[in-house]
KOLGU-4560 file (N, C-alpha, C; in nm, 3 decimals, padded with zeros to 5 digits):
<recs>
<n_xx: 00.375 n_yy: 01.117 n_zz: 00.513 ca_xx: 00.242 ca_yy: 01.082 ca_zz: 00.557 c_xx: 00.241 c_yy: 00.934 c_zz: 00.595 mol: A seq: 1 type: MET>
<n_xx: 00.171 n_yy: 00.904 n_zz: 00.703 ca_xx: 00.160 ca_yy: 00.765 ca_zz: 00.746 c_xx: 00.021 c_yy: 00.711 c_zz: 00.712 mol: A seq: 2 type: THR>
<n_xx: 00.017 n_yy: 00.580 n_zz: 00.688 ca_xx: -00.106 ca_yy: 00.515 ca_zz: 00.646 c_xx: -00.134 c_yy: 00.393 c_zz: 00.732 mol: A seq: 3 type: TYR>
<n_xx: -00.259 n_yy: 00.350 n_zz: 00.728 ca_xx: -00.299 ca_yy: 00.223 ca_zz: 00.786 c_xx: -00.413 c_yy: 00.168 c_zz: 00.701 mol: A seq: 4 type: ARG>
<n_xx: -00.439 n_yy: 00.039 n_zz: 00.715 ca_xx: -00.552 ca_yy: -00.019 ca_zz: 00.644 c_xx: -00.681 c_yy: 00.037 c_zz: 00.702 mol: A seq: 5 type: LEU>
<n_xx: -00.779 n_yy: 00.056 n_zz: 00.616 ca_xx: -00.910 ca_yy: 00.099 ca_zz: 00.663 c_xx: -00.973 c_yy: -00.014 c_zz: 00.744 mol: A seq: 6 type: ALA>
<n_xx: -01.066 n_yy: 00.022 n_zz: 00.829 ca_xx: -01.138 ca_yy: -00.079 ca_zz: 00.906 c_xx: -01.206 c_yy: -00.175 c_zz: 00.809 mol: A seq: 7 type: LYS>
<n_xx: -01.213 n_yy: -00.299 n_zz: 00.847 ca_xx: -01.281 ca_yy: -00.404 ca_zz: 00.768 c_xx: -01.207 c_yy: -00.440 c_zz: 00.639 mol: A seq: 8 type: ALA>
<n_xx: -01.079 n_yy: -00.405 n_zz: 00.630 ca_xx: -00.998 ca_yy: -00.447 ca_zz: 00.515 c_xx: -00.902 c_yy: -00.555 c_zz: 00.562 mol: A seq: 9 type: VAL>
<n_xx: -00.908 n_yy: -00.668 n_zz: 00.495 ca_xx: -00.822 ca_yy: -00.781 ca_zz: 00.527 c_xx: -00.723 c_yy: -00.803 c_zz: 00.414 mol: A seq: 10 type: LEU>
<n_xx: -00.603 n_yy: -00.847 n_zz: 00.449 ca_xx: -00.499 ca_yy: -00.876 ca_zz: 00.350 c_xx: -00.463 c_yy: -01.024 c_zz: 00.360 mol: A seq: 11 type: VAL>
<n_xx: -00.463 n_yy: -01.091 n_zz: 00.246 ca_xx: -00.424 ca_yy: -01.231 ca_zz: 00.241 c_xx: -00.314 c_yy: -01.246 c_zz: 00.137 mol: A seq: 12 type: THR>
<n_xx: -00.202 n_yy: -01.300 n_zz: 00.179 ca_xx: -00.092 ca_yy: -01.325 ca_zz: 00.086 c_xx: -00.131 c_yy: -01.436 c_zz: -00.011 mol: A seq: 13 type: ASP>
<n_xx: -00.083 n_yy: -01.424 n_zz: -00.134 ca_xx: -00.102 ca_yy: -01.525 ca_zz: -00.236 c_xx: 00.035 c_yy: -01.562 c_zz: -00.292 mol: A seq: 14 type: THR>
<n_xx: 00.037 n_yy: -01.656 n_zz: -00.384 ca_xx: 00.163 ca_yy: -01.693 ca_zz: -00.449 c_xx: 00.220 c_yy: -01.578 c_zz: -00.532 mol: A seq: 15 type: ASP>
<n_xx: 00.137 n_yy: -01.484 n_zz: -00.570 ca_xx: 00.178 ca_yy: -01.377 ca_zz: -00.662 c_xx: 00.176 c_yy: -01.239 c_zz: -00.599 mol: A seq: 16 type: TYR>
<n_xx: 00.147 n_yy: -01.227 n_zz: -00.471 ca_xx: 00.138 ca_yy: -01.099 ca_zz: -00.404 c_xx: 00.038 c_yy: -01.106 c_zz: -00.291 mol: A seq: 17 type: GLY>
<n_xx: -00.075 n_yy: -01.037 n_zz: -00.308 ca_xx: -00.177 ca_yy: -01.039 ca_zz: -00.203 c_xx: -00.312 c_yy: -00.998 c_zz: -00.261 mol: A seq: 18 type: ALA>
<n_xx: -00.415 n_yy: -01.029 n_zz: -00.184 ca_xx: -00.550 ca_yy: -00.985 ca_zz: -00.216 c_xx: -00.600 c_yy: -00.907 c_zz: -00.095 mol: A seq: 19 type: VAL>
<n_xx: -00.657 n_yy: -00.791 n_zz: -00.120 ca_xx: -00.719 ca_yy: -00.711 ca_zz: -00.015 c_xx: -00.869 c_yy: -00.726 c_zz: -00.029 mol: A seq: 20 type: LEU>
<n_xx: -00.935 n_yy: -00.754 n_zz: 00.081 ca_xx: -01.080 ca_yy: -00.767 ca_zz: 00.082 c_xx: -01.139 c_yy: -00.654 c_zz: 00.163 mol: A seq: 21 type: LEU>
<n_xx: -01.226 n_yy: -00.577 n_zz: 00.100 ca_xx: -01.301 ca_yy: -00.475 ca_zz: 00.171 c_xx: -01.433 c_yy: -00.540 c_zz: 00.212 mol: A seq: 22 type: ASP>
<n_xx: -01.441 n_yy: -00.582 n_zz: 00.337 ca_xx: -01.559 ca_yy: -00.653 ca_zz: 00.385 c_xx: -01.685 c_yy: -00.566 c_zz: 00.383 mol: A seq: 23 type: GLU>
<n_xx: -01.669 n_yy: -00.436 n_zz: 00.390 ca_xx: -01.785 ca_yy: -00.346 ca_zz: 00.387 c_xx: -01.854 c_yy: -00.349 c_zz: 00.252 mol: A seq: 24 type: ARG>
<n_xx: -01.775 n_yy: -00.354 n_zz: 00.147 ca_xx: -01.830 ca_yy: -00.348 ca_zz: 00.012 c_xx: -01.829 c_yy: -00.483 c_zz: -00.060 mol: A seq: 25 type: ARG>
<n_xx: -01.763 n_yy: -00.581 n_zz: -00.002 ca_xx: -01.754 ca_yy: -00.712 ca_zz: -00.066 c_xx: -01.671 c_yy: -00.708 c_zz: -00.192 mol: A seq: 26 type: GLY>
<n_xx: -01.568 n_yy: -00.623 n_zz: -00.195 ca_xx: -01.484 ca_yy: -00.610 ca_zz: -00.314 c_xx: -01.341 c_yy: -00.652 c_zz: -00.283 mol: A seq: 27 type: ARG>
<n_xx: -01.278 n_yy: -00.708 n_zz: -00.385 ca_xx: -01.140 ca_yy: -00.752 ca_zz: -00.376 c_xx: -01.052 c_yy: -00.661 c_zz: -00.460 mol: A seq: 28 type: TYR>
<n_xx: -00.926 n_yy: -00.648 n_zz: -00.418 ca_xx: -00.827 ca_yy: -00.574 ca_zz: -00.492 c_xx: -00.698 c_yy: -00.655 c_zz: -00.484 mol: A seq: 29 type: PHE>
<n_xx: -00.638 n_yy: -00.685 n_zz: -00.597 ca_xx: -00.517 ca_yy: -00.767 ca_zz: -00.594 c_xx: -00.392 c_yy: -00.681 c_zz: -00.611 mol: A seq: 30 type: SER>
<n_xx: -00.286 n_yy: -00.724 n_zz: -00.546 ca_xx: -00.156 ca_yy: -00.660 ca_zz: -00.558 c_xx: -00.055 c_yy: -00.764 c_zz: -00.602 mol: A seq: 31 type: LEU>
<n_xx: 00.034 n_yy: -00.726 n_zz: -00.691 ca_xx: 00.144 ca_yy: -00.815 ca_zz: -00.724 c_xx: 00.247 c_yy: -00.807 c_zz: -00.611 mol: A seq: 32 type: ASN>
<n_xx: 00.354 n_yy: -00.882 n_zz: -00.622 ca_xx: 00.453 ca_yy: -00.888 ca_zz: -00.515 c_xx: 00.516 c_yy: -00.751 c_zz: -00.487 mol: A seq: 33 type: ALA>
<n_xx: 00.537 n_yy: -00.672 n_zz: -00.592 ca_xx: 00.592 ca_yy: -00.538 ca_zz: -00.572 c_xx: 00.492 c_yy: -00.450 c_zz: -00.498 mol: A seq: 34 type: THR>
<n_xx: 00.367 n_yy: -00.456 n_zz: -00.538 ca_xx: 00.263 ca_yy: -00.378 ca_zz: -00.470 c_xx: 00.251 c_yy: -00.416 c_zz: -00.324 mol: A seq: 35 type: GLY>
<n_xx: 00.264 n_yy: -00.544 n_zz: -00.294 ca_xx: 00.258 ca_yy: -00.590 ca_zz: -00.155 c_xx: 00.378 c_yy: -00.536 c_zz: -00.077 mol: A seq: 36 type: LEU>
<n_xx: 00.495 n_yy: -00.535 n_zz: -00.139 ca_xx: 00.614 ca_yy: -00.480 ca_zz: -00.073 c_xx: 00.591 c_yy: -00.332 c_zz: -00.041 mol: A seq: 37 type: PHE>
<n_xx: 00.535 n_yy: -00.258 n_zz: -00.137 ca_xx: 00.507 ca_yy: -00.116 ca_zz: -00.114 c_xx: 00.405 c_yy: -00.100 c_zz: -00.002 mol: A seq: 38 type: VAL>
<n_xx: 00.298 n_yy: -00.177 n_zz: -00.004 ca_xx: 00.196 ca_yy: -00.167 ca_zz: 00.100 c_xx: 00.256 c_yy: -00.194 c_zz: 00.237 mol: A seq: 39 type: LEU>
<n_xx: 00.331 n_yy: -00.300 n_zz: 00.250 ca_xx: 00.392 ca_yy: -00.332 ca_zz: 00.380 c_xx: 00.487 c_yy: -00.221 c_zz: 00.424 mol: A seq: 40 type: ARG>
<n_xx: 00.560 n_yy: -00.164 n_zz: 00.330 ca_xx: 00.651 ca_yy: -00.055 ca_zz: 00.364 c_xx: 00.573 c_yy: 00.068 c_zz: 00.410 mol: A seq: 41 type: SER>
<n_xx: 00.461 n_yy: 00.095 n_zz: 00.345 ca_xx: 00.376 ca_yy: 00.207 ca_zz: 00.388 c_xx: 00.323 c_yy: 00.185 c_zz: 00.529 mol: A seq: 42 type: LEU>
<n_xx: 00.281 n_yy: 00.064 n_zz: 00.557 ca_xx: 00.222 ca_yy: 00.034 ca_zz: 00.688 c_xx: 00.328 c_yy: 00.030 c_zz: 00.798 mol: A seq: 43 type: LEU>
<n_xx: 00.454 n_yy: 00.006 n_zz: 00.761 ca_xx: 00.562 ca_yy: 00.001 ca_zz: 00.859 c_xx: 00.620 c_yy: 00.138 c_zz: 00.892 mol: A seq: 44 type: ASP>
<n_xx: 00.591 n_yy: 00.237 n_zz: 00.812 ca_xx: 00.650 ca_yy: 00.368 ca_zz: 00.835 c_xx: 00.567 c_yy: 00.477 c_zz: 00.772 mol: A seq: 45 type: GLY>
<n_xx: 00.626 n_yy: 00.545 n_zz: 00.679 ca_xx: 00.554 ca_yy: 00.649 ca_zz: 00.606 c_xx: 00.591 c_yy: 00.642 c_zz: 00.458 mol: A seq: 46 type: ASP>
<n_xx: 00.534 n_yy: 00.730 n_zz: 00.380 ca_xx: 00.554 ca_yy: 00.725 ca_zz: 00.235 c_xx: 00.700 c_yy: 00.747 c_zz: 00.196 mol: A seq: 47 type: ALA>
<n_xx: 00.770 n_yy: 00.836 n_zz: 00.265 ca_xx: 00.910 ca_yy: 00.861 ca_zz: 00.232 c_xx: 00.997 c_yy: 00.740 c_zz: 00.264 mol: A seq: 48 type: ASP>
<n_xx: 00.973 n_yy: 00.678 n_zz: 00.378 ca_xx: 01.047 ca_yy: 00.558 ca_zz: 00.413 c_xx: 01.017 c_yy: 00.445 c_zz: 00.314 mol: A seq: 49 type: LEU>
<n_xx: 00.891 n_yy: 00.432 n_zz: 00.276 ca_xx: 00.853 ca_yy: 00.330 ca_zz: 00.177 c_xx: 00.927 c_yy: 00.353 c_zz: 00.046 mol: A seq: 50 type: ALA>
<n_xx: 00.936 n_yy: 00.478 n_zz: 00.003 ca_xx: 01.007 ca_yy: 00.509 ca_zz: -00.122 c_xx: 01.154 c_yy: 00.473 c_zz: -00.113 mol: A seq: 51 type: ALA>
<n_xx: 01.215 n_yy: 00.499 n_zz: 00.001 ca_xx: 01.356 ca_yy: 00.464 ca_zz: 00.019 c_xx: 01.374 c_yy: 00.312 c_zz: 00.013 mol: A seq: 52 type: GLU>
<n_xx: 01.284 n_yy: 00.238 n_zz: 00.076 ca_xx: 01.292 ca_yy: 00.092 ca_zz: 00.074 c_xx: 01.274 c_yy: 00.038 c_zz: -00.068 mol: A seq: 53 type: ARG>
<n_xx: 01.179 n_yy: 00.093 n_zz: -00.140 ca_xx: 01.154 ca_yy: 00.050 ca_zz: -00.278 c_xx: 01.276 c_yy: 00.080 c_zz: -00.365 mol: A seq: 54 type: VAL>
<n_xx: 01.333 n_yy: 00.198 n_zz: -00.351 ca_xx: 01.451 ca_yy: 00.236 ca_zz: -00.429 c_xx: 01.566 c_yy: 00.140 c_zz: -00.405 mol: A seq: 55 type: ALA>
<n_xx: 01.589 n_yy: 00.106 n_zz: -00.278 ca_xx: 01.698 ca_yy: 00.012 ca_zz: -00.245 c_xx: 01.669 c_yy: -00.127 c_zz: -00.300 mol: A seq: 56 type: ARG>
<n_xx: 01.549 n_yy: -00.175 n_zz: -00.277 ca_xx: 01.515 ca_yy: -00.313 ca_zz: -00.314 c_xx: 01.518 c_yy: -00.336 c_zz: -00.465 mol: A seq: 57 type: ARG>
<n_xx: 01.469 n_yy: -00.235 n_zz: -00.541 ca_xx: 01.455 ca_yy: -00.254 ca_zz: -00.685 c_xx: 01.554 c_yy: -00.172 c_zz: -00.767 mol: A seq: 58 type: PHE>
<n_xx: 01.650 n_yy: -00.110 n_zz: -00.700 ca_xx: 01.756 ca_yy: -00.035 ca_zz: -00.767 c_xx: 01.702 c_yy: 00.067 c_zz: -00.866 mol: A seq: 59 type: ALA>
<n_xx: 01.609 n_yy: 00.149 n_zz: -00.817 ca_xx: 01.554 ca_yy: 00.259 ca_zz: -00.898 c_xx: 01.581 c_yy: 00.390 c_zz: -00.825 mol: A seq: 60 type: VAL>
<n_xx: 01.580 n_yy: 00.501 n_zz: -00.898 ca_xx: 01.599 ca_yy: 00.630 ca_zz: -00.831 c_xx: 01.489 c_yy: 00.655 c_zz: -00.727 mol: A seq: 61 type: PRO>
<n_xx: 01.526 n_yy: 00.722 n_zz: -00.619 ca_xx: 01.430 ca_yy: 00.750 ca_zz: -00.512 c_xx: 01.312 c_yy: 00.829 c_zz: -00.566 mol: A seq: 62 type: VAL>
<n_xx: 01.334 n_yy: 00.920 n_zz: -00.660 ca_xx: 01.225 ca_yy: 01.000 ca_zz: -00.715 c_xx: 01.122 c_yy: 00.912 c_zz: -00.786 mol: A seq: 63 type: GLU>
<n_xx: 01.171 n_yy: 00.814 n_zz: -00.860 ca_xx: 01.083 ca_yy: 00.720 ca_zz: -00.928 c_xx: 01.005 c_yy: 00.638 c_zz: -00.826 mol: A seq: 64 type: THR>
<n_xx: 01.076 n_yy: 00.588 n_zz: -00.725 ca_xx: 01.011 ca_yy: 00.510 ca_zz: -00.621 c_xx: 00.906 c_yy: 00.593 c_zz: -00.548 mol: A seq: 65 type: ALA>
<n_xx: 00.938 n_yy: 00.718 n_zz: -00.520 ca_xx: 00.845 ca_yy: 00.807 ca_zz: -00.449 c_xx: 00.717 c_yy: 00.826 c_zz: -00.532 mol: A seq: 66 type: ARG>
<n_xx: 00.732 n_yy: 00.848 n_zz: -00.661 ca_xx: 00.615 ca_yy: 00.863 ca_zz: -00.749 c_xx: 00.530 c_yy: 00.737 c_zz: -00.747 mol: A seq: 67 type: ASP>
<n_xx: 00.595 n_yy: 00.621 n_zz: -00.756 ca_xx: 00.522 ca_yy: 00.494 ca_zz: -00.759 c_xx: 00.451 c_yy: 00.468 c_zz: -00.626 mol: A seq: 68 type: ASP>
<n_xx: 00.518 n_yy: 00.495 n_zz: -00.514 ca_xx: 00.458 ca_yy: 00.476 ca_zz: -00.382 c_xx: 00.336 c_yy: 00.566 c_zz: -00.366 mol: A seq: 69 type: VAL>
<n_xx: 00.350 n_yy: 00.692 n_zz: -00.403 ca_xx: 00.237 ca_yy: 00.785 ca_zz: -00.390 c_xx: 00.122 c_yy: 00.746 c_zz: -00.483 mol: A seq: 70 type: HIS>
<n_xx: 00.155 n_yy: 00.694 n_zz: -00.600 ca_xx: 00.051 ca_yy: 00.651 ca_zz: -00.693 c_xx: -00.028 c_yy: 00.533 c_zz: -00.635 mol: A seq: 71 type: GLN>
<n_xx: 00.041 n_yy: 00.433 n_zz: -00.582 ca_xx: -00.029 ca_yy: 00.319 ca_zz: -00.524 c_xx: -00.107 c_yy: 00.361 c_zz: -00.399 mol: A seq: 72 type: LEU>
<n_xx: -00.047 n_yy: 00.442 n_zz: -00.314 ca_xx: -00.117 ca_yy: 00.489 ca_zz: -00.195 c_xx: -00.244 c_yy: 00.566 c_zz: -00.235 mol: A seq: 73 type: ALA>
<n_xx: -00.235 n_yy: 00.646 n_zz: -00.339 ca_xx: -00.352 ca_yy: 00.720 ca_zz: -00.388 c_xx: -00.462 c_yy: 00.627 c_zz: -00.438 mol: A seq: 74 type: GLY>
<n_xx: -00.424 n_yy: 00.526 n_zz: -00.512 ca_xx: -00.524 ca_yy: 00.431 ca_zz: -00.563 c_xx: -00.591 c_yy: 00.355 c_zz: -00.450 mol: A seq: 75 type: ARG>
<n_xx: -00.512 n_yy: 00.310 n_zz: -00.353 ca_xx: -00.569 ca_yy: 00.237 ca_zz: -00.241 c_xx: -00.658 c_yy: 00.326 c_zz: -00.155 mol: A seq: 76 type: LEU>
<n_xx: -00.618 n_yy: 00.452 n_zz: -00.141 ca_xx: -00.698 ca_yy: 00.548 ca_zz: -00.065 c_xx: -00.829 c_yy: 00.578 c_zz: -00.137 mol: A seq: 77 type: THR>
<n_xx: -00.822 n_yy: 00.599 n_zz: -00.268 ca_xx: -00.943 ca_yy: 00.626 ca_zz: -00.347 c_xx: -01.044 c_yy: 00.513 c_zz: -00.335 mol: A seq: 78 type: GLU>
<n_xx: -00.996 n_yy: 00.391 n_zz: -00.325 ca_xx: -01.084 ca_yy: 00.274 ca_zz: -00.316 c_xx: -01.128 c_yy: 00.245 c_zz: -00.172 mol: A seq: 79 type: ARG>
<n_xx: -01.082 n_yy: 00.328 n_zz: -00.079 ca_xx: -01.122 ca_yy: 00.312 ca_zz: 00.060 c_xx: -01.052 c_yy: 00.200 c_zz: 00.133 mol: A seq: 80 type: GLY>
<n_xx: -00.940 n_yy: 00.151 n_zz: 00.079 ca_xx: -00.868 ca_yy: 00.041 ca_zz: 00.140 c_xx: -00.760 c_yy: 00.089 c_zz: 00.237 mol: A seq: 81 type: LEU>
<n_xx: -00.711 n_yy: 00.208 n_zz: 00.214 ca_xx: -00.603 ca_yy: 00.265 ca_zz: 00.293 c_xx: -00.647 c_yy: 00.403 c_zz: 00.338 mol: A seq: 82 type: LEU>
<n_xx: -00.614 n_yy: 00.438 n_zz: 00.460 ca_xx: -00.645 ca_yy: 00.572 ca_zz: 00.512 c_xx: -00.521 c_yy: 00.629 c_zz: 00.576 mol: A seq: 83 type: VAL>
<n_xx: -00.517 n_yy: 00.760 n_zz: 00.588 ca_xx: -00.406 ca_yy: 00.819 ca_zz: 00.662 c_xx: -00.423 c_yy: 00.781 c_zz: 00.808 mol: A seq: 84 type: THR>
<n_xx: -00.315 n_yy: 00.773 n_zz: 00.879 ca_xx: -00.319 ca_yy: 00.726 ca_zz: 01.017 c_xx: -00.411 c_yy: 00.811 c_zz: 01.104 mol: A seq: 85 type: ALA>
<n_xx: -00.437 n_yy: 00.934 n_zz: 01.066 ca_xx: -00.521 ca_yy: 01.023 ca_zz: 01.145 c_xx: -00.670 c_yy: 01.002 c_zz: 01.123 mol: A seq: 86 type: GLN>
<n_xx: -00.705 n_yy: 00.934 n_zz: 01.013 ca_xx: -00.847 ca_yy: 00.911 ca_zz: 00.981 c_xx: -00.902 c_yy: 00.793 c_zz: 01.058 mol: A seq: 87 type: GLU>
<n_xx: -01.031 n_yy: 00.794 n_zz: 01.078 ca_xx: -01.096 ca_yy: 00.683 ca_zz: 01.147 c_xx: -01.124 c_yy: 00.568 c_zz: 01.052 mol: A seq: 88 type: ASP>
<n_xx: -01.130 n_yy: 00.596 n_zz: 00.919 ca_xx: -01.149 ca_yy: 00.491 ca_zz: 00.818 c_xx: -01.286 c_yy: 00.434 c_zz: 00.817 mol: A seq: 89 type: GLY>
</recs>
């Protein structure tokens, strides 16, 4: 599955990762450096590719990386920050 940021969501890098701002709701969501790596990997490809990148970068089994990627994607989607590429957001 491919993802993109929802409309009106801005990402700002910080010293520790990133902050996502949902301008529609005026809410912030912070990501640590690993979360930012996962988000960028999701936005560059799809969930499977992101899992492969995470597994390589952090030397974890692909299954573990896949679970973690899907968990973060689910949380960001639930909060309206991330949508599937087919959604209007």
